[in-house]
C-alpha positions in Angstrom: 0.0 0.0 0.0 1.4 3.3 -1.1 1.5 6.7 0.8 -1.6 7.9 -1.1 -3.5 4.7 -0.3 -2.5 5.2 3.4 -3.9 8.7 3.4 -7.2 7.6 1.8 -7.5 4.5 4.0 -8.0 2.3 0.9 -6.2 -0.4 -1.1 -7.9 -0.4 -4.5 -6.8 -2.6 -7.3 -5.3 -0.6 -10.1 -6.0 -1.5 -13.7 -3.3 -1.2 -16.3 -5.1 1.8 -17.9 -5.4 3.6 -14.5 -1.8 2.9 -13.6 -0.7 4.8 -16.8 -3.0 7.7 -16.2 -2.8 10.7 -13.9 -6.1 10.8 -12.1 -7.6 13.5 -9.9 -8.3 11.8 -6.6 -10.2 13.6 -3.9 -9.2 13.4 -0.3 -12.8 13.0 0.5 -15.6 11.4 -1.4 -19.1 10.3 -0.5 -18.9 8.0 2.6 -15.3 9.1 2.9 -14.0 6.2 0.8 -15.6 4.5 -2.2 -13.9 1.3 -1.1 -15.1 1.4 2.5 -18.3 -0.5 3.1 -19.1 1.0 6.5 -17.9 4.6 5.9 -20.1 7.4 7.2 -20.0 11.2 7.1 -19.2 13.6 9.9 -22.8 14.7 10.4 -24.0 11.2 11.1 -21.0 10.5 13.4 -21.6 13.6 15.5 -25.2 12.4 16.2 -23.7 9.7 18.3 -23.2 11.2 21.8 -20.0 9.2 22.5 -18.4 10.4 19.3 -19.4 14.0 19.9 -18.1 14.0 23.5 -14.8 12.3 22.5 -14.4 14.9 19.7 -15.0 17.8 22.0 -12.6 16.5 24.6 -9.8 15.9 22.2 -10.3 19.0 20.0 -11.4 21.3 22.8 -8.5 20.4 25.1 -5.8 20.9 22.4 -7.5 24.0 21.0 -7.2 25.9 24.2 -3.5 25.1 24.7 -1.0 27.8 24.0 1.2 27.4 20.9 4.6 29.0 21.0 7.9 29.1 19.1 11.1 28.3 21.1 14.8 28.5 20.4 15.9 24.9 19.8 19.2 25.3 21.7 18.4 27.6 24.6 14.7 26.9 24.9 13.9 30.6 25.1 10.4 31.6 24.0 10.3 33.6 20.7 7.6 36.2 20.7 5.9 37.9 17.7 4.7 34.9 15.7 1.2 35.9 14.4 0.7 32.5 12.8 0.8 30.9 16.2 -1.1 33.5 18.1 -4.0 33.8 15.7 -3.7 31.9 12.4 -6.9 33.2 10.9 -7.5 36.9 11.3 -11.3 36.4 11.1 -11.5 33.7 13.8 -10.2 33.0 17.3 -7.2 30.7 17.4 -9.3 28.2 19.5 -11.8 27.7 16.7 -9.2 27.3 14.0 -7.2 24.7 16.1 -10.4 22.8 17.1 -11.5 22.3 13.5 -8.0 21.5 12.4 -7.7 18.8 15.0 -11.1 17.4 14.1 -10.1 17.1 10.5 -7.0 15.0 11.5 -9.1 13.0 14.0 -12.0 12.2 11.5 -10.2 12.2 8.2 -6.5 11.7 8.9 -5.4 15.1 7.4 -6.1 18.8 7.5 -5.4 21.8 5.3 -4.7 25.5 5.9 -4.9 28.1 3.1 -2.2 30.7 3.1 -3.8 34.2 3.3 -0.7 36.4 3.8 3.1 35.9 3.9 5.9 37.9 5.6 7.6 40.4 3.3 10.9 39.5 5.0 11.2 35.8 4.4 8.0 34.8 2.6 6.8 32.5 5.3 3.0 32.5 6.1 1.8 34.8 8.8 -2.0 34.3 8.2 -3.8 31.1 7.2 -7.4 29.7 7.2 -8.5 26.2 7.8 -10.0 24.6 4.7 -12.6 21.9 4.6 -10.8 18.8 3.3 -13.8 17.9 1.1 -12.8 20.8 -1.1 -9.2 19.6 -1.8 -8.1 17.2 -4.5 -4.8 16.4 -6.1 -3.4 14.5 -9.1 -1.2 11.6 -8.6 0.8 9.0 -10.6 -0.8 5.7 -9.5 2.4 3.8 -10.3 4.7 5.8 -8.0 2.1 7.5 -5.7 3.8 10.8 -6.4 1.6 13.9 -6.2 1.8 15.8 -9.5 1.3 19.5 -10.1 0.1 20.2 -6.6 -3.2 20.5 -4.7 -6.5 21.7 -6.2 -9.0 23.7 -4.2 -12.5 23.6 -5.6 -11.0 22.3 -8.9 -8.5 25.2 -9.2 -4.8 24.5 -9.0 -3.1 26.1 -6.0 0.4 27.6 -6.2 3.2 25.6 -4.7 4.0 28.4 -2.2 3.0 31.9 -1.2 -0.5 33.3 -0.9 -3.1 30.8 -2.1 -1.0 27.7 -1.4 -2.1 25.0 1.0 -0.4 23.7 4.1 -1.1 20.0 4.7 -1.2 18.4 8.2 -0.9 14.7 7.9 -2.4 12.4 10.6 -1.1 9.2 12.0 -3.8 7.0 10.3 -6.7 7.1 7.9 -9.0 8.8 10.3 -11.8 7.7 12.7 -14.6 7.8 10.1 -12.7 5.3 7.9 -11.4 2.8 10.5 -14.3 3.1 12.9 -17.2 3.4 10.4 -18.7 0.0 11.3 -18.7 0.8 15.1 -20.2 4.3 14.6 -22.8 2.8 12.2 -23.8 0.3 14.9 -24.1 3.2 17.4 -26.3 5.1 15.1 -28.6 2.1 14.6 -28.8 1.7 18.4 -29.8 5.4 18.7 -32.5 4.9 16.2 -33.7 1.8 18.0 -33.9 3.7 21.3 -35.8 6.5 19.5 -38.3 4.0 18.1 -38.7 2.4 21.6 -39.3 5.8 23.2 -42.0 6.6 20.6 -43.7 3.2 21.2 -42.6 2.0 24.6 -44.9 -1.1 24.7 -44.5 -4.2 22.6 -46.6 -4.5 19.5 -50.2 -5.5 20.2 -52.7 -7.3 18.1 -56.5 -7.2 18.8 -57.9 -10.6 18.0 -61.6 -11.1 17.1 -62.8 -14.6 17.9 -66.4 -13.8 16.8 -68.0 -12.4 13.7 -65.8 -10.4 11.4 -66.4 -6.6 11.7 -66.7 -4.2 8.8 -63.6 -2.2 7.9 -65.1 1.0 9.2 -65.7 -0.5 12.7 -62.2 -2.0 12.7 -60.7 1.4 12.0 -62.8 3.0 14.6 -61.9 0.3 17.1 -58.2 0.7 16.6 -58.4 4.5 16.8 -60.3 4.3 20.1 -57.9 1.8 21.5 -54.9 3.9 20.6 -56.5 7.0 22.1 -57.4 5.2 25.3 -53.9 3.8 25.7 -52.4 7.3 25.2 -54.6 8.8 27.9 -54.4 5.9 30.5 -52.4 2.8 31.2 -55.5 0.5 30.8 -58.2 0.1 28.2 -61.4 -2.0 27.9 -62.5 -4.3 25.2 -66.0 -5.9 25.0 -67.3 -8.9 23.1 -65.2 -11.6 21.5 -62.1 -9.4 21.4 -58.7 -10.3 22.9 -55.3 -8.5 23.0 -52.1 -10.4 22.2 -48.7 -8.9 22.5 -45.5 -9.9 20.6 -42.0 -8.6 20.2 -39.6 -7.4 22.9 -39.6 -4.6 25.4 -36.6 -2.3 26.2 -35.4 -4.6 28.9 -35.5 -7.7 26.8 -33.7 -5.9 23.9 -30.9 -4.8 26.4 -30.6 -1.4 24.6 -28.8 0.3 27.5 -26.2 -2.5 27.8 -25.6 -2.4 24.0 -25.2 1.4 24.0 -22.8 1.2 26.9 -20.7 -1.4 25.1 -20.7 0.6 21.9 -19.7 3.8 23.7 -16.8 1.9 25.2 -15.7 0.7 21.7 -15.8 4.3 20.5 -13.6 5.4 23.4 -11.1 2.7 22.3 -11.3 4.0 18.7 -10.6 7.6 20.0 -7.9 6.3 22.3 -9.4 8.0 25.4 -10.3 6.4 28.8 -13.9 5.1 28.6 -14.9 6.9 31.8 -14.3 10.2 30.0 -17.5 9.5 28.0 -19.2 7.7 30.8 -18.9 4.4 29.1 -17.8 2.4 32.2 -20.3 0.8 34.5 -17.8 0.8 37.4 -16.5 4.0 39.0 -13.0 5.1 38.0 -10.1 4.8 40.4 -9.6 8.1 42.1 -6.7 10.2 41.0 -6.0 13.9 41.2 -6.8 16.3 38.4 -3.2 16.8 37.3 -2.6 13.0 37.0 -5.7 12.6 35.0 -4.8 15.3 32.6 -1.2 14.1 32.2 -2.6 10.6 31.4 -4.9 12.1 28.8 -2.1 14.0 27.2 0.4 11.1 27.2 -2.0 8.5 25.8 -4.6 10.4 23.8 -3.6 13.9 22.8 0.1 13.8 22.0 -0.2 12.2 18.5 -2.5 15.0 17.4 -0.4 17.7 19.0 2.7 16.3 17.3 0.9 16.4 13.9 0.4 20.2 14.4 3.6 21.2 16.2 6.0 19.3 14.0 4.4 20.5 10.8 4.5 24.1 12.0 8.2 23.6 12.9 9.2 22.7 9.4 11.5 25.2 7.6 8.8 26.5 5.2 6.8 27.8 8.2 9.4 28.4 10.9 13.0 29.6 10.6 15.8 27.1 11.2 16.9 26.8 14.8 13.3 27.3 16.1 10.7 24.7 17.1 7.0 25.0 17.7 5.5 23.4 20.8 2.2 23.4 22.7 2.4 25.0 26.2 1.1 22.5 28.7 2.1 24.4 31.9 -1.3 25.8 32.7 -3.1 22.6 31.7 -1.0 20.3 33.8 -0.7 22.7 36.8 -1.6 21.0 40.1 -3.9 22.3 42.8 -2.8 25.5 44.7 -1.4 23.5 47.6 0.8 21.4 45.3 1.9 24.5 43.5 2.9 26.2 46.8 4.9 23.2 47.9 6.8 23.1 44.6 7.4 26.9 44.7 8.6 26.8 48.3 11.3 24.2 47.4 12.3 26.2 44.3 12.6 29.4 46.5 14.6 27.5 49.1 17.0 26.2 46.4 17.4 29.7 44.9 16.0 28.6 41.5 13.4 31.4 41.4 12.8 34.6 43.4 9.6 35.8 45.1 8.3 37.8 42.1 8.8 34.8 39.8 6.9 32.6 42.3 4.1 35.1 42.5 3.9 35.2 38.7 3.5 31.4 38.7 0.5 31.8 41.0 -0.8 34.6 38.7 -0.3 37.2 41.4 1.0 40.8 40.9 4.7 41.2 41.8 5.5 42.8 45.1 8.0 45.2 43.6 11.3 46.3 45.2 10.5 46.4 49.0 13.8 48.2 49.8 12.9 51.1 47.6 9.3 51.2 48.8 10.5 51.8 52.4 
């Protein structure tokens, strides 16, 4: 399987005619892959509560993290990078990052359109997230090499500068391709629950053991029976009429258990702990907030963070000698008591001064006490 097949999540057989031709292959087609039997689209997937919650946890958490450029040798923070502070001038950085991470999570890739470049070095200083459904490219199916470049809405984009595209590659083919079967099952369970809520009782049949009734009386009888059942829990039938039920109720169908199991499978697909989406029947083992957050970063968020930070660190976006990283200090910060203990030890060791400690606690500096007196 070639690189393009990996991005698409497909392994199609190539005919001799196709192998000799350069075809325009979209990153996204109906059902996300013409070769995926259980592929679904984003709208359907987000109707599943477990998928929506997993998406919001992953994208929302990464989206609110700070993104900064650092000197690769000294580690000093480099200020003045507008692309990292607010990539899209028309949107908050949080929104741009959330949708970029979602594209990588769901589709396995994301795109930014370059809006403005620096007059000094030509590197982008303003970009806009582009829906991957709008992007296509031409490729040589024999070598999997991308020819010409990317097409946006059918128009060829320049290789660099304003109007070019920045591609963020994911670590796999995306949740909607590899998890389509599980998400489809979850959707069907949601529809079953909806049907059960609309008609909570098993199907009933009114059996007439006497003389057949005219169609008009049958229709009137059924309408009266339905109205009576909607207004009260019991109803009355006279004459040679009997009620027979068949089918299963909600308890017999075990819809709650099935939904819980499917939610746990979705948590595995998204690589987050099941209790984050309330998919575990047993209570989670207690741990403090900082440990929970570090576990989420280490086992769930880091691959997506690396897709963004390492692409932004490449030479076409960031000067050599600099590296782009997410700022996890605030997110992984412990409770105030833990912070005070750490700061006291750092003060005692002479690593920081009082003003620096107060800054860590988001307090105003005391200033120079000697001059104040």
